[in-house]
C-alpha positions in Angstrom: 9.5 -1.3 27.7 9.4 -2.1 24.4 7.3 -0.5 21.4 5.8 -0.8 18.1 4.0 1.5 15.8 -0.4 0.4 15.2 0.6 0.4 11.7 3.1 -2.4 12.3 0.5 -4.7 13.6 -0.5 -6.6 10.8 3.2 -7.6 10.1 3.3 -8.5 13.8 0.2 -10.5 13.6 1.7 -12.5 10.7 4.8 -14.0 12.6 4.6 -12.5 16.3 7.6 -14.5 17.4 10.1 -13.0 14.3 8.5 -9.7 15.1 9.2 -9.8 18.6 13.0 -11.3 17.8 13.4 -8.2 15.7 12.2 -5.7 17.8 14.5 -7.0 20.5 17.1 -6.9 18.0 16.3 -3.1 17.1 16.3 -2.5 21.0 18.5 0.9 21.4 19.0 1.4 17.5 18.0 4.9 16.8 15.9 5.4 13.4 17.0 7.1 10.6 15.3 9.6 9.0 15.6 11.1 5.3 13.5 13.6 4.4 10.0 13.4 4.6 8.2 10.4 2.3 5.8 11.7 -0.7 2.9 10.3 0.9 3.7 12.1 4.4 3.7 15.4 2.1 0.7 15.0 0.8 -1.2 14.2 4.1 0.9 17.7 5.4 -1.5 19.4 2.9 -4.5 17.7 4.3 -3.7 19.4 7.5 -3.0 22.5 5.6 -6.6 22.7 3.9 -8.0 22.1 7.4 -5.7 24.8 9.3 -6.5 27.4 6.3 -10.1 26.3 5.3 -8.6 26.7 1.7 -8.1 24.2 -0.8 -5.9 26.3 -3.3 -3.6 27.6 -0.4 -2.9 23.7 0.4 -2.4 22.6 -3.5 0.5 25.6 -3.2 1.7 24.1 0.3 2.0 20.7 -1.7 3.4 21.8 -4.6 6.2 24.0 -2.6 7.0 20.5 -0.9 7.6 18.8 -4.2 9.7 22.1 -5.4 13.1 20.9 -4.6 12.8 17.6 -6.5 14.0 17.2 -10.4 11.5 18.8 -12.8 11.1 15.4 -15.3 7.9 13.6 -16.7 7.2 11.1 -13.9 7.9 13.8 -10.9 5.2 16.0 -12.5 2.7 12.8 -13.0 3.2 12.5 -9.2 2.7 15.5 -8.5 -0.7 16.2 -10.5 -1.8 13.0 -8.9 -0.9 14.1 -5.6 -3.3 17.4 -6.6 -5.7 15.8 -7.7 -6.2 13.1 -4.7 -5.9 16.6 -2.5 -8.9 18.2 -4.6 -11.0 14.6 -4.1 -10.2 14.6 -0.6 -11.9 18.3 0.3 -14.9 17.0 -2.3 -15.4 13.6 -0.5 -15.2 15.9 3.0 -17.7 18.3 2.3 -20.1 15.5 1.1 -20.0 13.5 3.9 -21.0 16.7 6.0 -17.8 16.0 8.1 -16.5 18.2 11.2 -12.9 17.9 12.0 -12.0 17.1 15.2 -8.2 16.3 15.4 -5.0 15.6 13.7 -2.3 12.9 14.7 -4.0 11.7 17.9 -1.7 9.7 19.4 -2.4 6.7 21.2 -0.8 3.8 23.9 -2.0 0.8 24.4 -0.1 -1.7 26.9 -0.2 -5.3 25.5 1.5 -6.7 28.8 4.5 -5.3 31.1 7.1 -5.4 28.4 5.3 -4.1 25.1 3.2 -1.6 24.2 1.7 -0.1 21.1 1.8 3.8 20.1 1.4 5.7 17.0 -0.5 8.9 15.8 -4.3 8.6 14.3 -4.2 10.3 10.9 -7.4 12.6 11.3 -10.5 12.5 13.0 -14.0 13.6 12.6 -17.6 14.4 13.9 -19.8 12.7 11.5 -23.9 13.5 10.8 -24.7 10.3 12.6 -23.8 12.3 15.8 -20.9 9.6 16.3 -16.9 9.8 15.6 -15.0 9.0 12.9 -11.7 7.7 12.9 -9.3 7.3 9.5 -5.9 6.6 8.2 -5.0 7.0 5.0 -3.6 4.7 2.4 -2.4 4.3 -1.3 -4.1 0.9 -2.4 -7.2 0.6 0.4 -7.1 -3.2 -0.8 -7.9 -5.5 2.3 -7.7 -2.9 4.8 -11.4 -4.2 6.4 -9.5 -7.4 7.6 -6.6 -5.8 9.4 -6.6 -6.0 13.4 -5.6 -2.4 13.7 -9.0 -1.0 12.8 -11.4 -3.2 15.1 -8.6 -2.2 17.7 -8.8 1.8 17.3 -12.4 1.5 17.3 -12.2 0.2 21.0 -9.5 2.5 21.9 -11.6 5.3 20.9 -14.7 4.5 22.2 -13.5 4.0 25.8 -10.3 5.9 26.3 -10.4 9.0 24.3 -14.1 9.5 23.8 -15.8 7.3 26.4 -18.5 6.3 24.3 -20.5 3.0 23.3 -18.7 0.9 20.6 -21.4 1.8 17.7 -20.5 5.5 17.9 -17.2 5.0 16.5 -16.3 4.4 12.7 -13.1 3.5 11.3 -11.5 3.5 8.4 -9.4 4.9 5.4 -9.4 7.6 2.9 -7.6 5.7 -0.1 -5.6 8.0 -2.8 -5.9 4.6 -5.1 -9.6 5.5 -5.9 -10.0 8.8 -4.1 -12.6 7.7 -1.4 -13.6 7.2 2.0 -14.2 3.6 3.2 -15.4 2.8 6.4 -16.9 0.4 8.7 -18.0 -0.3 12.6 -17.4 -3.4 13.7 -19.7 -5.4 16.3 -18.9 -6.3 19.7 -18.4 -9.6 19.0 -15.8 -8.8 16.1 -14.1 -6.5 18.7 -13.6 -8.9 20.9 -12.2 -11.3 19.2 -10.0 -8.8 17.9 -9.0 -8.2 21.6 -8.5 -12.0 21.9 -6.0 -12.1 19.3 -4.2 -9.2 20.3 -3.8 -10.5 23.5 -2.3 -13.8 22.3 0.1 -11.7 20.3 1.2 -10.1 23.0 1.5 -13.1 24.8 4.1 -14.6 22.8 6.3 -11.5 22.4 6.2 -11.4 26.0 8.4 -14.6 26.2 10.6 -13.6 23.9 11.1 -9.8 25.1 
């Protein structure tokens, strides 16, 4: 079977035919990795914050992760911004009263017999409303509410992970652009519409793969 990441779903949504052809062409080609990207290192520091329950240790961890970069004004400004966002995350986490449940939850969503969606959900919490909050991290936060992955993830966590009603799951982002959490709980009708659209994407991809 072919697979693609949940973070690629919006690309697949825009042109499923082209996406499926690209996926088919890339079959069997091993991806190349050239170190951990800067934003991923910042996300690692979030994990360190929760593991240590110590913001200062998380900041030190983040600074060490960038210690091999050239010491210039651009790089120093980037590190300062990442530290500021880490500090803001810790404050917002406390303000919301979240209890962390898990980091990097693996998902597997079958579209059909030829292709499935995989990936990791960065972080999940128990919230103060007696439900669950499922979050991605973003550097922009622009237009996320309209992305197909969010109602799909809401349904997946409600049915597959926690076995609760859809209204017990909120999905959203923490954006380093404004250092805020944003979230949404999609209605049953909105989730059903997203599921129908996902099935149509799957049908197009099936015929190509």
